[in-house]
N, C-alpha and C positions, 0 to 999 in steps of 0.2 A: 739400732745404734750404728752409725758409720764413723769410722776413724780414718782421717786423712791428715794433711798437714805436711811439715817439712819431710819427715820419713818416719811413720809410726813404728816401724820395726827397729828403730834405734834404741827403743825401750826393750827390756828383757821380756821373754815370753811369760814369766811368772807374773808380771805386772798385769798383763791382760788376763791370765787365768784367774787371778784374784778378782779383777774388775768385772769380768764376765759373770763370775760366781755371785758377786754382790748385786749385779743388775738382776740376775735371774731370781734371786731371793726376794728382792724388793718388788719386782714387776711381774715375776713369772705367774703369779695367781691372778693378775688383773688383766694381762694381754699376752699376746704372743710375741716373744722377743727374737729378733734376728740379729745377727752381727755381720758387718762387712768392713772390709779395710781396703784402702788404695795404697799400693806400695810400688817402689821401683824394682822390687824382687831381688835386688842384689844381695840382701842379707838373708834370704830364705834358706833354711836348712832342715834337716829332719825334725828337729825339735818344734819349729814353727809350723810344719805340716802336721805333726801330731796335735798341736794346739788348735789348728784350724779344723781339723777332723773332729776333735773332742767337742768343740763348741759349734760345729757346723757353720763356720765363718765362710762367707762368700768373699772371695778374693779378687780385686781388680788390679791388674798389672799395667803399670805405665810403660809402654814400649811402642816406639814409632814405626816399626817394620824392620826391614833388613838393615844390617849393621851400617852400611854406607849412609843410610838416612838417619838412623837413630844416634849414631855417634857424633853427628855434627853438632848436636845441641845438648845431649845428655852425657856429661862428662864428670870425672872426679875432680877434686880440688887440684889435683896434679896435672890435669888435662887429658887423662886417658879416658877413652870411651868405655861405657858401662854395658854395652850390648852383650858381650860374652857373659858377664855376671848375671845379667837379667835372664838369658837363656838358661843358665844353669837352674835358676830359681824356677822358671817355667817347667823344666824337665822334673824337678822335684815335685811340683804341684801335680803334674800328670802321674808320676809314679805312685804318689799317695792318694790319687783320685780325689783331690780337693776341687771343688766347684770354683772356676775362675773365668773371667773375661778380661778384655784389655780396653785401654783408653789410649789414643795416640794423639799427639799434637801434630797438626798438619801445617807445615811451613811452606814457604815458596819452593823450597828444594824437593818437596814431596809432591806437589801438584801434578807434575808430569809422569808420576810413577805409580798411579793407581793400581794397574795390573800387577806390578811387582809387589806392591804393599798387600794386595789381596792374596797373591800366591803365597807370600810369607805367612800369613795368618792361616790359610788353608793347610799349608804344610805343617804347621804347629798344632793343628787340630783345634784351633780356636773358633768357636761358634757364634760368639757375641763380641762385636767391636763397637767402641764408641770414638768418634772423631771430634776433637776440640780444635777448631780452626784458629790459627794464630791471630790474635786481636789486640788492639791497643787498649790497655786496661791497668790502672793503677801505675806502678812505676814502670811498666812496660809501655812506653809511649808511642811506639810505632809498630804496625803490623806489616810482616813481610809479604802478605798476600793482598795488600791494599792495591786497588786499581787492577786487579787481575781476576775480574769477574768471570771472563770467559773460561780460564783455567779452572777456576773454582767450580763453575757449573759442570764442566767436563769431567772432574774428578768425582763429583757426586753422581753424575749420570753413569759413570763406569761402575761405581760401587752398587748402584741400583741394579744394573745389568747382572753383576755377579750374585746379587742377593736373590734376584728372580730365578737365575740359572740353578741356584742351589736347591730349589724347591722348598725353602724354608729352613734348610740346615744351617745357613749363615745368616746372621742378623746384623744389620747396622743400626746402632741405636737410634740415631736421628731419623732414618728412614722408617724404622719400625714404629717409632713414636707418631710420625706423620701419618702413617697407614691407620694406626689406632684411632687418631682423632678424626680422620676422614670417615672411618667406618662408624664411629660414634655419632658424628654429625648426620651422616646419611640415615642411620637407623632412627635417631631422634626426629628427623624430618618425616620419615615414614610413619612413625608412631603418632606424631603430631596430626598428620593428615587423617589418621584413623581415629583421632579424638582421644588418645591415651597419653600416658606419660612415658618418657624414654627410660630404659633400664641402664644405669650407669656401668653395668658389667658387660655390656655388649661389645664395646671397643676392645676389652681384654679378650673376650672370646674370638673375635675377629682376628686379632693379632696372632693368636696362636695358630691360625691356619694359613697365614700370609706366606 
């Protein structure tokens, strides 16, 4: 069960404590239940971390990198940047040893700063990062990275360089998924030539050693 939306932590911890309990009672005997939440981390405190630990919730934090990049678009209603608050939330997750990863929106301002963004996540001991590239969708009618294919490609290439250099310690979601699909397709082809059927778990095993 994955909770996202406007800001899931706007509801009190007790709401999720009760909800997770109900889900476990109803489904726990039929399947393995896992919980995850995507948050801007600005409301995380000790109570939230205790809840995450108690229910083994995997936390995704929406943060775009260094403050100069993050605060351009992630602001409060009064116009203040939220980076400092998000950093406090990340520090609490680390202190409580709550499993977490990050998702960043890549806008035009970020395209030329792949190294700085990587260094930020490395320094924050983040091992899994997802990048959502700014796109025209729904009410958001224009992408800031439209017609900037060269910069887009360079950003991805630099992240690939960093991911390879880390020896598997640092994973970029999009690249890891691509490697998994390539490994699965390659293995499926090898098995097909041998006259057998592909094992759908092969891609997962390959990804673990990327």
